[in-house]
N, C-alpha and C positions, 0 to 999 in steps of 0.2 A: 695352498691356501684354502681351498675347499673345506677341509679339516677344522681351520679355523672358524670360518663360516659357522659350520654345524654346531663348534663350540659354544658360539655369540647366540645361534638361534637356542639353544638348550638354556643357556644363562635367562634368557628374556622369556622364555617359556615357563620355567620357574618362577620368574618374577612375575608373570602373569596370573600363575596359580597362587602366588602369595597376595597379589593384591587384587584379583578381579577386576581390574579397571578397563578393560578391554582396551589398551593401548601398548603393554608391551608384547600383546599377542601379534600385534601387526609389525611390529620391529622384529619379531621372532620370524615372522613370514618373510619380510626382508631378507633377513639373512639366510634363510634356505634359498630363496630366488638368487641371491649374490654366489652362495654354493653352487648352486646348479650352474651358473655361468662361468664360475671357475671351472667346474668341472668339463667345459668345453673347451677349456685353453685360454678362455679372454684375457687381457690385462686387467691388475687390480683397479685399475679406473673403470672399467665396464662392469667388473665386480662391485663399485662402489655405488654405479650409477643404477643398478638393479635394485641393490639395497635401499638405497633413496626413494628410488621411482615407487616400490612396491610399499613401502613404509610408509609414506606420504600418502599415496591414494588409499590406502587402507585406513589411516588416521583420518584423513579429512573425508573421505567419501563415505566408506563402509560403517564406521565407528558411529557417527551420529544418527545413522539409520536403526543400527542395532541398538544404541542406549533407547531411543524412542520406542521400538519393538519392546524391549523388554520393560520400560518402564509400564507402557500402558497395559502389559499382560499381567505386572504387578500390581496395580491399582484396584483388581477385583477381590472383593474380599473372599476369602477361602471359607465356606461353610461347611462345618461337619457336626458329627454327634447329632444330638437332640436338635439343633438349628436348622438342621437341613431338614426337618419334618413340616418346617413353617411353609404352608401353602399346599401341602400334599394333601391328598383324600384318603378318609380312613373308615373304616367298618366298625360301627356299634356293635360289640359283642356283650355287653352287657348294659343294660336300661340303668338311665337315672332320671329321676322325676323332680327334683325342685332345684333350687339356687345353688344349695350348700351340698346336693347329693353329687356324689361322682360315681359315673359309670366307667366304662372300661372301651376303649376302640383298639382295633388290629391295625398296625401297620409295621410294613417290612418283616412280616412275620412275628412281630411281639404283642403282646397286650399293654396298653399303656392306660394308666387311671387319666378320666377325662371329663371336663363340665363345660357347660355353654356359659358364657358369660353374662347373657342375659336370664338365665335360670330357665329357658325353654328345654323340655322334656328331651332325653336322648332314648330313642326306641331302637330295640336290638333290632339289628338286621339293615339300618339306614346307614347311609354315606353322610359322612361329615368333613369339614375341609379345617384343616388345623390352623389356628390364627394367631397361636401364641403359646408360651410355656411359662407356667407359673412353678417355679420349684420342680417338682417331678411328674406335675399334673399338665396336660395337653389341655388348652383352651380351644374349644372347638365351635364351630357354627353350622347349622344346619345348609346343607346345598340346597338352594333356591327351588328345586323339584321336591326335594323333601321337605321343605318347610312347608309349601303347599299343601302337600300330603297331609302332614300332622294337623295344620289347622283346619284341613278339610275332615278329619276325624276327631278333632275335637269335640266334647260333649256339648250340645248348644244349652243355653240356660232355661229352665223350665219356667212356665207361667207361675208369678208370685201367687200364694193363698191367701 
């Protein structure tokens, strides 16, 4: 009788692989439990009780917990490629002066074209934070300490003649 339960377990396991519903897996575990009880020489009633008990406990207790866990984990958006750079800090390797001028920043070992949204200059050697991507160009903002340094270094307007 144990071989019959193992065959049932395999059928349910294949069914689980095909459906991925986390239902047949517990029926398969129940059939394995029944096969183990059958190997001890117990009656078919004891085997059926083992099958039912393990299957019901799995479906009623474990399945809802596992479904919640899997749904919670799948709700996070997987960020990859260029989008994963948003929020990261990069180093300016080529300066940019005006609103439509593009410099270059180095992030993750690669140089990317970059510009600021407000047209502030990018000074080589300063650090910036990536805030957006427009096409293949990174939109960056100066870090607070770099912005303060840039404003301190900007030329003061001279007296009017």
